[in-house]
Rosetta silent file (secondary structure, phi, psi, omega in degrees, C-alpha in Angstrom):
SEQUENCE: MNPLAWQSVVEHELGLQNARWTSAGHSGWGQSFSLAAGSARYFVKTASGRFASTVEAEADGLPALATTRTIRVPQVVAQLTSGDTSILVLEWLDLRGSREGAALGRALAALHRSTPPRGPGGERFGWHCDNWIGGTRQPNGWNDDWCAFFRDRRLAPQLDLAARNGGGPELQRAGARVLHDLSSLLGGSEPRPSLLHGDLWSGNATTLASGEAVVFDPAVYIGDREADLAMTELFGGFGADFYAAYRQAWPLDADYAVRRDVYNLYHVLNHFNLFGGGYLARARALMARLLAAIK
SCORE:     score description
SCORE:     0.000 S_00000001
   1 L     0.000  143.156  174.985   99.638  129.495   87.287 S_00000001
   2 L   -58.846  124.823 -178.824  101.487  131.486   84.634 S_00000001
   3 H   -56.609  -31.839 -178.475  102.643  128.931   82.031 S_00000001
   4 H   -61.993  -28.778 -179.006  106.039  130.596   81.855 S_00000001
   5 H   -67.249  -51.362 -178.165  106.634  129.635   85.500 S_00000001
   6 H   -73.845  -29.016  177.611  106.205  125.879   85.043 S_00000001
   7 H   -64.488  -37.889  178.435  107.859  125.944   81.624 S_00000001
   8 H   -67.350  -32.029  176.426  110.995  127.399   83.185 S_00000001
   9 H   -63.304  -44.149  178.880  110.904  124.582   85.786 S_00000001
  10 H   -63.591  -47.299 -177.963  110.911  122.006   82.954 S_00000001
  11 H   -61.374  -39.221  178.544  113.673  123.764   81.043 S_00000001
  12 H   -67.259  -43.938 -179.143  115.838  123.949   84.170 S_00000001
  13 H   -60.547  -39.121 -176.899  115.239  120.299   85.045 S_00000001
  14 H   -91.300   -4.698  179.899  116.211  119.157   81.545 S_00000001
  15 L    67.664   40.207 -175.827  119.073  121.639   81.177 S_00000001
  16 L   -98.616  147.552  172.967  117.582  123.227   78.058 S_00000001
  17 L  -128.148  149.893  179.769  118.366  126.586   76.514 S_00000001
  18 L    53.817   45.106 -177.303  116.468  128.470   73.815 S_00000001
  19 L   -73.319  147.134  178.618  113.534  126.106   74.236 S_00000001
  20 E  -120.349  122.165 -179.139  110.589  126.300   71.858 S_00000001
  21 E  -106.751  133.103  177.741  107.116  125.384   73.135 S_00000001
  22 E  -133.562  129.407  178.645  104.254  124.532   70.788 S_00000001
  23 E   -61.083  135.929  179.248  100.730  123.605   71.842 S_00000001
  24 E  -120.178   13.859  176.285   99.876  120.006   70.914 S_00000001
  25 E   126.569  170.176  178.727   96.264  119.959   72.102 S_00000001
  26 E  -156.407  160.695  175.097   94.097  120.113   75.193 S_00000001
  27 L  -131.903 -173.444  177.669   91.149  118.440   76.856 S_00000001
  28 L   -72.434   -5.203 -176.768   88.843  119.383   79.671 S_00000001
  29 L  -131.353    4.848  178.071   91.422  118.089   82.142 S_00000001
  30 L  -176.180  172.093  178.585   94.869  118.853   80.711 S_00000001
  31 E  -129.579  158.270  176.968   97.106  120.331   78.052 S_00000001
  32 E  -136.458  153.654 -173.949   99.963  118.965   75.956 S_00000001
  33 E  -143.626  152.315  164.895  102.937  120.570   74.257 S_00000001
  34 E   -94.680  131.637  179.007  105.835  119.878   71.963 S_00000001
  35 E  -121.283  122.549 -179.358  109.107  121.043   73.523 S_00000001
  36 E  -129.524  143.167  175.696  112.185  121.444   71.334 S_00000001
  37 E  -154.170  111.856 -174.653  115.677  122.738   72.064 S_00000001
  38 L    61.569 -129.125  179.368  118.463  122.125   69.574 S_00000001
  39 L   -88.500   -5.060 -178.662  118.262  118.493   68.491 S_00000001
  40 E   -86.563  142.771  177.616  116.275  117.485   71.596 S_00000001
  41 E  -146.082  141.668 -176.980  112.506  117.136   71.487 S_00000001
  42 E  -138.787  161.402  172.084  109.956  116.085   74.108 S_00000001
  43 E  -111.849  125.792 -173.155  106.220  115.684   74.583 S_00000001
  44 E  -120.685  131.860  177.577  104.959  117.448   77.713 S_00000001
  45 E  -119.423  141.507  179.232  101.603  116.984   79.434 S_00000001
  46 E  -134.294  152.676  173.721  100.231  119.139   82.225 S_00000001
  47 E  -153.172  153.571 -177.418   97.212  119.105   84.511 S_00000001
  48 E  -143.258  172.685  179.193   96.248  121.159   87.526 S_00000001
  49 H    61.870 -137.076 -176.174   93.725  121.455   90.318 S_00000001
  50 H   -70.619  -12.352  178.460   91.537  118.391   90.839 S_00000001
  51 H   -97.607    3.737 -175.013   92.925  116.817   87.659 S_00000001
  52 L   -57.894  -34.737 -176.717   96.583  117.087   88.696 S_00000001
  53 H   -74.070   -6.091  173.510   96.776  113.402   89.605 S_00000001
  54 H   -61.588  -35.759  178.884   95.955  112.394   86.001 S_00000001
  55 H   -67.760  -43.176  179.066   99.607  113.100   85.268 S_00000001
  56 H   -63.149  -39.118  179.830  100.763  110.999   88.216 S_00000001
  57 H   -64.981  -40.864  178.492   98.540  108.127   87.100 S_00000001
  58 H   -66.977  -38.191  178.005   99.990  108.190   83.599 S_00000001
  59 H   -65.313  -23.939  175.178  103.511  108.294   85.021 S_00000001
  60 H   -81.268  -40.525 -172.968  102.590  105.135   86.955 S_00000001
  61 H   -76.136  -39.063 -176.729  100.917  103.316   84.054 S_00000001
  62 H   -61.325  -48.128  177.632  103.428  103.833   81.255 S_00000001
  63 H   -62.647  -31.730  178.133  106.372  102.113   83.026 S_00000001
  64 H   -62.429  -42.036  176.418  104.065   99.235   83.994 S_00000001
  65 H   -67.766  -42.292 -177.791  103.341   98.617   80.318 S_00000001
  66 H   -62.856  -34.117 -177.049  106.990   99.118   79.356 S_00000001
  67 H   -61.425  -25.961 -179.142  108.151   96.555   81.914 S_00000001
  68 L   -72.873  -17.709 -178.797  106.397   93.777   79.974 S_00000001
  69 L    55.060   37.970 -178.907  108.685   94.403   76.962 S_00000001
  70 L  -115.584  -28.942 -174.133  105.783   93.583   74.658 S_00000001
  71 L  -147.228  141.818 -175.608  104.598   96.917   73.293 S_00000001
  72 E   -76.638  136.737  171.549  106.221  100.323   72.861 S_00000001
  73 L  -133.629  157.942  175.032  105.163  103.226   75.038 S_00000001
  74 L   -63.373  135.097  177.842  106.691  106.694   75.420 S_00000001
  75 L   -74.547  137.449  175.897  109.456  106.665   78.008 S_00000001
  76 E   -76.843  119.195  179.517  108.913  108.870   81.057 S_00000001
  77 E   -89.860  -43.109 -179.255  111.707  111.446   81.104 S_00000001
  78 E  -160.451  148.208  172.208  110.595  113.457   84.137 S_00000001
  79 E  -125.603  120.170 -170.539  107.630  113.991   86.425 S_00000001
  80 E  -130.963  163.713  174.486  107.563  117.438   88.016 S_00000001
  81 E  -134.026  136.694  175.629  105.353  119.745   90.044 S_00000001
  82 E  -138.061  107.750 -175.028  105.203  123.522   89.918 S_00000001
  83 L    62.691 -126.301  179.471  102.638  125.116   92.201 S_00000001
  84 L   -96.917   14.015 -178.063   99.320  123.367   91.502 S_00000001
  85 E  -105.062  125.299  172.992  100.496  122.120   88.093 S_00000001
  86 E   -96.282  140.045 -170.968  101.652  118.526   87.568 S_00000001
  87 E  -131.057  133.714  176.874  103.963  117.994   84.606 S_00000001
  88 E  -123.722  120.614  177.999  104.911  114.851   82.714 S_00000001
  89 E  -104.174  122.772 -177.673  107.806  114.949   80.258 S_00000001
  90 E  -117.985  156.076  172.608  107.863  112.088   77.756 S_00000001
  91 E   -62.446  149.138  177.263  110.192  111.089   74.978 S_00000001
  92 L   -86.140  127.718  176.909  109.109  112.387   71.597 S_00000001
  93 L  -116.944  132.873  176.266  107.969  109.675   69.199 S_00000001
  94 L   -83.398  101.141 -172.948  107.399  110.307   65.497 S_00000001
  95 E   -87.811  140.408 -178.942  104.043  108.650   65.095 S_00000001
  96 L   -83.587  -27.022  179.042  102.816  107.321   61.789 S_00000001
  97 L    80.934   25.894 -179.111   99.138  107.535   62.701 S_00000001
  98 L  -117.819  137.371  173.355   98.191  104.061   61.475 S_00000001
  99 L  -120.358   20.296 -176.871   96.225  101.355   63.290 S_00000001
 100 L   -83.124  -27.874 -168.773   95.942   99.078   60.269 S_00000001
 101 L   -70.205  149.834  175.971   99.041   96.975   60.883 S_00000001
 102 H   -67.782  -21.179 -177.712   99.134   93.491   62.295 S_00000001
 103 H   -58.032  -38.588 -179.690  102.021   94.588   64.522 S_00000001
 104 H   -66.767  -41.199  178.086   99.617   96.290   66.919 S_00000001
 105 H   -63.404  -44.267  179.202   97.423   93.193   67.196 S_00000001
 106 H   -65.490  -40.841 -178.881  100.395   90.922   67.884 S_00000001
 107 H   -66.598  -39.386  179.465  101.876   93.347   70.420 S_00000001
 108 H   -65.757  -41.871  177.495   98.585   93.706   72.281 S_00000001
 109 H   -61.859  -39.158  178.251   98.182   89.934   72.483 S_00000001
 110 H   -65.586  -40.432  175.399  101.733   89.678   73.828 S_00000001
 111 H   -58.558  -46.975 -177.750  100.952   92.338   76.447 S_00000001
 112 H   -66.547  -28.189  178.773   97.870   90.414   77.522 S_00000001
 113 H   -81.595  -16.427 -178.672   99.839   87.158   77.735 S_00000001
 114 L   -64.286  154.933 -178.169  102.554   88.681   79.933 S_00000001
 115 L   -81.723  115.300 -177.234  102.516   87.751   83.611 S_00000001
 116 L   -84.836  162.231  173.795  100.950   90.612   85.596 S_00000001
 117 L   -70.181  167.418  176.442  101.682   91.498   89.218 S_00000001
 118 L  -119.674  166.151  176.853   99.304   90.497   92.000 S_00000001
 119 L   -71.550  173.145 -176.557   97.894   92.291   94.983 S_00000001
 120 L   -62.082  -23.676  177.370   99.468   92.047   98.457 S_00000001
 121 L  -104.629   17.925 -178.986   97.227   89.110   99.309 S_00000001
 122 L    84.550    8.238 -178.810   97.710   87.394   95.967 S_00000001
 123 L   -61.548  142.512 -172.465   94.627   89.019   94.442 S_00000001
 124 L   -93.425  -19.592 -171.319   94.535   88.656   90.680 S_00000001
 125 E  -126.653  142.290  177.841   92.491   91.678   89.586 S_00000001
 126 E   123.985 -153.908  178.720   92.790   95.422   90.135 S_00000001
 127 E  -160.754  160.035 -171.719   95.686   97.815   90.595 S_00000001
 128 L   -76.596  -11.176  178.193   97.766   99.216   93.426 S_00000001
 129 L  -149.003  158.811  173.179   96.364  102.754   93.096 S_00000001
 130 L   -72.392  156.128  174.816   93.356  104.538   91.663 S_00000001
 131 E  -142.306 -150.260 -173.755   93.790  106.286   88.320 S_00000001
 132 E  -132.592  145.682  169.344   91.668  108.040   85.698 S_00000001
 133 E  -116.905   99.891 -168.979   89.537  107.113   82.709 S_00000001
 134 L    63.861 -127.141  179.540   89.539  110.361   80.765 S_00000001
 135 L   -99.008   21.722  179.000   88.404  113.025   83.205 S_00000001
 136 E  -116.756  132.076  175.302   86.743  110.571   85.617 S_00000001
 137 E   -60.849  136.973 -179.591   88.466  109.024   88.596 S_00000001
 138 E  -113.748  105.662  179.793   88.809  105.265   88.164 S_00000001
 139 L   -72.102  141.818 -179.989   88.727  103.348   91.468 S_00000001
 140 L  -123.845 -104.458 -170.134   90.877  100.246   91.630 S_00000001
 141 E    78.243 -174.679 -175.594   92.100   98.359   94.669 S_00000001
 142 E  -120.408  147.751  176.708   92.459   94.563   94.594 S_00000001
 143 E  -155.843  139.972  178.509   89.971   91.728   94.337 S_00000001
 144 L   -90.592    1.058 -179.940   90.365   88.045   93.574 S_00000001
 145 L  -115.112  110.562 -175.780   86.873   87.930   92.022 S_00000001
 146 H   -62.294  -44.355 -179.513   86.750   89.487   88.547 S_00000001
 147 H   -60.280  -44.716  179.405   82.970   89.831   88.465 S_00000001
 148 H   -63.658  -40.612  178.646   82.955   91.575   91.848 S_00000001
 149 H   -61.684  -48.895 -175.584   85.765   93.884   90.764 S_00000001
 150 H   -68.677  -34.074  177.450   84.045   94.919   87.538 S_00000001
 151 H   -67.339  -49.800 -170.771   80.699   95.334   89.288 S_00000001
 152 H   -85.647  -26.795 -175.219   81.964   97.324   92.278 S_00000001
 153 H  -109.033   -7.711 -179.588   84.878   99.250   90.738 S_00000001
 154 H  -122.785  -69.647 -172.859   83.654   99.867   87.215 S_00000001
 155 H   -70.011  -47.444 -175.728   79.910   99.708   86.526 S_00000001
 156 H   -59.598  -45.727  178.176   78.482  100.676   89.932 S_00000001
 157 H   -62.092  -36.835  178.874   80.509  103.916   90.290 S_00000001
 158 H   -68.502  -37.735  176.809   79.545  104.993   86.766 S_00000001
 159 H   -65.811  -37.518  176.199   75.876  104.284   87.457 S_00000001
 160 H   -62.284  -43.800  177.102   76.107  106.339   90.651 S_00000001
 161 H   -62.952  -41.345 -179.225   77.594  109.219   88.660 S_00000001
 162 H   -62.399  -35.871  177.444   74.909  108.836   85.995 S_00000001
 163 H   -62.630  -39.101  178.814   72.200  109.161   88.655 S_00000001
 164 H   -75.160  -21.389 -177.343   73.722  112.483   89.733 S_00000001
 165 L   -98.479   13.850  174.160   74.090  113.605   86.113 S_00000001
 166 L    88.145   25.060  179.996   70.447  113.157   85.178 S_00000001
 167 L   -66.980  -25.035  174.685   70.502  109.633   83.752 S_00000001
 168 L    89.954  160.715 -175.789   67.009  109.045   85.073 S_00000001
 169 H   -65.699  -31.595 -179.740   65.242  106.162   86.838 S_00000001
 170 H   -61.879  -43.038  178.393   64.955  103.988   83.728 S_00000001
 171 H   -63.737  -41.334 -178.596   68.734  103.834   83.408 S_00000001
 172 H   -66.984  -39.679  178.345   69.118  103.045   87.092 S_00000001
 173 H   -64.099  -45.248  178.846   66.546  100.233   86.990 S_00000001
 174 H   -65.508  -39.675  179.198   68.213   98.638   83.979 S_00000001
 175 H   -62.885  -40.329  178.808   71.629   99.154   85.546 S_00000001
 176 H   -62.180  -37.764  178.730   70.551   97.430   88.764 S_00000001
 177 H   -68.285  -40.107  177.496   69.421   94.408   86.748 S_00000001
 178 H   -61.890  -45.022  179.246   72.735   94.293   84.874 S_00000001
 179 H   -61.882  -40.688 -178.323   74.660   94.411   88.156 S_00000001
 180 H   -64.345  -37.595 -175.661   72.483   91.671   89.646 S_00000001
 181 L  -105.342   21.139 -174.233   73.024   89.343   86.676 S_00000001
 182 H   -61.976  -39.134 -179.121   76.600   90.335   85.895 S_00000001
 183 H   -58.947  -42.182  178.008   78.050   86.915   86.697 S_00000001
 184 H   -64.597  -42.435 -179.142   75.768   85.314   84.126 S_00000001
 185 H   -65.093  -32.201 -179.584   76.606   87.966   81.532 S_00000001
 186 L   -86.497    1.641  174.512   80.326   87.423   82.057 S_00000001
 187 L    93.425   -2.130  173.687   79.965   83.693   81.556 S_00000001
 188 L    74.759    4.888  179.344   80.324   82.630   85.179 S_00000001
 189 L  -127.841  157.603 -178.591   84.060   81.869   84.959 S_00000001
 190 L   -83.909  132.924  175.323   87.182   83.800   85.836 S_00000001
 191 L   -76.412  161.706  170.643   89.308   85.092   82.941 S_00000001
 192 L   -67.983  129.235 -178.839   93.047   84.753   82.883 S_00000001
 193 E   -64.946  134.978  177.560   94.398   87.992   84.448 S_00000001
 194 E  -133.657  144.994  170.509   96.011   90.361   81.965 S_00000001
 195 E   -74.106  124.386 -175.804   97.640   93.744   82.295 S_00000001
 196 E  -106.923  147.297  168.858   95.332   96.079   80.377 S_00000001
 197 L   -64.858  -47.363  171.621   95.932   99.386   78.686 S_00000001
 198 L    95.908  -21.131 -179.093   92.484  100.297   79.963 S_00000001
 199 L  -142.765   53.438 -167.303   91.590  103.147   77.571 S_00000001
 200 L   -90.469   68.272  169.295   92.323  101.616   74.196 S_00000001
 201 L   -95.121  172.804 -169.776   90.427  103.772   71.726 S_00000001
 202 H   -64.609  -23.405  178.833   91.922  104.687   68.369 S_00000001
 203 H   -75.325   -7.571 -177.054   93.419  107.966   69.607 S_00000001
 204 H  -113.556   16.466 -179.989   95.666  106.101   72.046 S_00000001
 205 E  -148.545  141.016  178.832   97.304  103.608   69.668 S_00000001
 206 E  -164.701 -163.070  175.891   99.336  103.902   66.497 S_00000001
 207 E  -133.880  159.948  169.748  102.633  102.828   64.921 S_00000001
 208 E   -83.086  171.012  178.056  106.018  104.352   64.285 S_00000001
 209 L   -59.453  -27.950  178.348  107.339  104.764   60.758 S_00000001
 210 L   -72.246  -11.715 -175.573  109.199  101.481   61.323 S_00000001
 211 L    94.970   -4.843  179.085  105.849   99.747   61.836 S_00000001
 212 L   -67.946  135.753 -178.980  106.431   99.204   65.561 S_00000001
 213 E   -74.118  142.722  179.275  103.211   99.406   67.592 S_00000001
 214 E  -135.928  137.099  170.848  102.856  102.213   70.143 S_00000001
 215 E  -128.726  157.358 -177.623  100.225  102.881   72.828 S_00000001
 216 L  -156.604 -178.697 -178.461   99.939  105.793   75.252 S_00000001
 217 L    48.875   54.053 -175.914   97.522  107.570   77.646 S_00000001
 218 L   -80.597  163.800  169.911   96.775  104.362   79.592 S_00000001
 219 L  -132.058   63.649 -163.638   94.360  103.707   82.441 S_00000001
 220 L   -65.378  148.589  166.950   96.057  100.477   83.486 S_00000001
 221 E  -167.563  174.169  179.931   94.731   97.706   85.672 S_00000001
 222 E  -104.874  123.422 -176.710   94.691   93.907   85.682 S_00000001
 223 E  -161.863 -153.724  179.636   91.543   92.344   84.295 S_00000001
 224 E   -80.487  124.626 -179.087   90.001   90.448   81.406 S_00000001
 225 H   -54.735  -28.827 -177.873   91.921   91.002   78.156 S_00000001
 226 H   -64.646  -20.022  177.612   88.594   91.185   76.333 S_00000001
 227 H   -65.182  -38.727  175.104   87.951   94.559   77.986 S_00000001
 228 H   -66.508  -46.905  179.918   90.760   96.079   75.894 S_00000001
 229 H   -60.644  -40.185 -179.349   89.550   94.363   72.721 S_00000001
 230 H   -59.097  -44.646 -176.652   86.004   95.517   73.393 S_00000001
 231 H   -66.957  -30.395  177.180   86.984   99.160   73.561 S_00000001
 232 H   -61.816  -24.822 -179.586   88.809   98.985   70.236 S_00000001
 233 H   -89.557  -15.530 -171.605   85.417   98.138   68.709 S_00000001
 234 H   -65.412  -46.584 -177.453   83.430  100.809   70.551 S_00000001
 235 L  -114.016    2.360  177.957   84.432  103.825   68.465 S_00000001
 236 L    76.749 -171.571  175.788   86.105  102.086   65.518 S_00000001
 237 L   100.844   -3.536  178.112   89.388  103.061   63.895 S_00000001
 238 L  -108.424  135.526 -173.641   91.226   99.724   64.078 S_00000001
 239 L   -80.114  166.855 -179.785   91.824   97.823   60.869 S_00000001
 240 H   -61.637  -34.270  179.366   90.963   94.249   59.957 S_00000001
 241 H   -62.604  -34.348  178.429   94.648   93.304   60.058 S_00000001
 242 H   -61.325  -50.046 -177.455   94.768   94.293   63.717 S_00000001
 243 H   -68.419  -39.736  179.742   91.941   91.934   64.685 S_00000001
 244 H   -62.762  -41.647 -179.083   93.169   89.085   62.501 S_00000001
 245 H   -67.553  -40.834  179.012   96.661   89.278   64.022 S_00000001
 246 H   -63.604  -47.689 -176.735   95.320   89.397   67.587 S_00000001
 247 H   -66.631  -30.798  176.354   92.987   86.450   67.054 S_00000001
 248 H   -68.430  -39.136  179.563   95.744   84.448   65.408 S_00000001
 249 H   -73.287  -34.782 -177.658   97.998   85.065   68.409 S_00000001
 250 L  -156.756   95.491 -177.219   95.226   84.432   70.953 S_00000001
 251 L   -60.259  153.708  177.364   91.727   83.457   69.736 S_00000001
 252 L   -96.331  152.187  179.943   88.639   84.841   71.451 S_00000001
 253 L   -74.596  162.670 -176.392   85.915   82.701   73.007 S_00000001
 254 L   -64.185  -30.528 -177.393   82.496   82.273   71.409 S_00000001
 255 L   -87.734   11.907 -177.677   80.750   84.328   74.133 S_00000001
 256 H   -56.178  -38.286 -173.449   82.989   87.359   73.608 S_00000001
 257 H   -58.988  -38.450  178.612   80.192   89.417   71.986 S_00000001
 258 H   -69.884  -46.639  179.765   78.130   89.527   75.201 S_00000001
 259 H   -63.354  -35.328  176.074   81.110   90.360   77.382 S_00000001
 260 H   -54.490  -44.519 -179.846   82.130   93.027   74.858 S_00000001
 261 H   -66.818  -36.970  176.871   78.839   94.818   75.513 S_00000001
 262 H   -61.136  -49.892 -176.365   79.327   94.553   79.288 S_00000001
 263 H   -67.044  -36.389 -179.983   82.801   96.039   79.098 S_00000001
 264 H   -76.016  -21.473  174.145   81.800   98.780   76.678 S_00000001
 265 H   -58.403  -37.964  177.409   78.859   99.768   78.867 S_00000001
 266 H   -56.650  -46.947 -176.711   81.463  101.066   81.310 S_00000001
 267 H   -73.824  -34.922  177.618   82.945  103.397   78.703 S_00000001
 268 H   -66.820  -42.100  174.988   79.593  104.509   77.311 S_00000001
 269 H   -61.005  -41.413  178.854   78.414  105.406   80.815 S_00000001
 270 H   -62.756  -40.348  178.305   81.670  107.267   81.367 S_00000001
 271 H   -66.448  -35.776  173.915   81.164  109.230   78.147 S_00000001
 272 H   -62.769  -45.183 -178.429   77.663  110.130   79.263 S_00000001
 273 H   -66.193  -28.126  178.829   79.026  111.312   82.599 S_00000001
 274 H   -87.239  -40.590 -167.402   81.714  113.370   80.883 S_00000001
 275 H  -123.593  -13.254  179.863   79.899  114.676   77.811 S_00000001
 276 L    67.688 -138.213  173.678   76.177  113.932   78.118 S_00000001
 277 L    62.426 -142.327 -173.759   74.339  114.048   74.817 S_00000001
 278 L   -72.285   -4.276  179.980   73.529  110.902   72.871 S_00000001
 279 H   -67.317  -23.288  177.191   75.560  108.637   75.132 S_00000001
 280 H   -65.443  -46.565  178.438   72.531  108.202   77.390 S_00000001
 281 H   -63.507  -35.630  179.173   70.526  106.592   74.594 S_00000001
 282 H   -67.759  -38.641  177.384   73.529  104.442   73.699 S_00000001
 283 H   -64.544  -42.486  178.581   73.843  103.249   77.298 S_00000001
 284 H   -61.625  -42.906 -179.457   70.147  102.361   77.397 S_00000001
 285 H   -64.024  -40.532  177.908   70.443  100.421   74.125 S_00000001
 286 H   -62.906  -43.767 -179.996   73.461   98.482   75.420 S_00000001
 287 H   -63.577  -40.889  179.420   71.631   97.608   78.623 S_00000001
 288 H   -61.382  -40.332  178.992   68.567   96.445   76.707 S_00000001
 289 H   -66.577  -39.817  178.882   70.743   94.137   74.614 S_00000001
 290 H   -66.716  -43.931 -179.230   72.442   92.769   77.711 S_00000001
 291 H   -64.487  -32.663  177.189   69.199   92.165   79.567 S_00000001
 292 H   -70.745  -21.606 -178.352   67.851   90.296   76.552 S_00000001
 293 H   -89.618   -7.462 -178.910   70.925   88.054   76.660 S_00000001
 294 L   -66.276  130.160 -177.507   70.501   86.999   80.295 S_00000001
 295 L   -94.038    0.000    0.000   69.898   83.271   80.497 S_00000001
């Protein structure tokens, strides 16, 4: 669709005149823009075709995080559709670009301690709709068994995708062993359910100039809080103050390191399925470490 068509839909919806649009980046599944008109400014995200529902998923996840009143997220101003283009208009936040502060660690711990919703049958883990992890559909649904949820809704679908993307039989054999022994790797006990950001790498968290913590681009679901912490370690970018503040607010168990590798295997497999390259070797190395840890 001609961008001018959907841009005019946004401008009409918001009652803007003399609007100025500036590209703010793009990925393989969407684009983002800065929208300014007079003293008003917004952040606009768009997606189309098979990725159109990424916008709907974000519009679902951000209010869920905001409802906890624990951590700042951009407010959803409008969610619109124009032809095959889905549009999400968010408040504009002046981001500082820092993940060093303790404020982010304390806010994340508070988010994880908040009381999450449950499924219709009282199930503790999952989410009411599927969403996206980057450009990959993320199946959810509800389950009262955390190990079963993570096996069936996280690792198994990524391994299936990896088989179609050329991951090879060695990866599948190791993956089958990880799935078989997942309960042992996760410690055999159920974690306290927490509302998770779900895609907490360094590009999705920062602070405002005031020092207030901000997160965005979520892939929310209810699960083990350690899954969020694990991803912060996967690609780096979070400062020592962040970890110290989180652990002071809510210490981690001694077996966290093994579970961290389990949870990060999901994201490494997803990166292989999205981008290929060296992520295959990284997935194999993670699996080898996990298999060596099986008791």
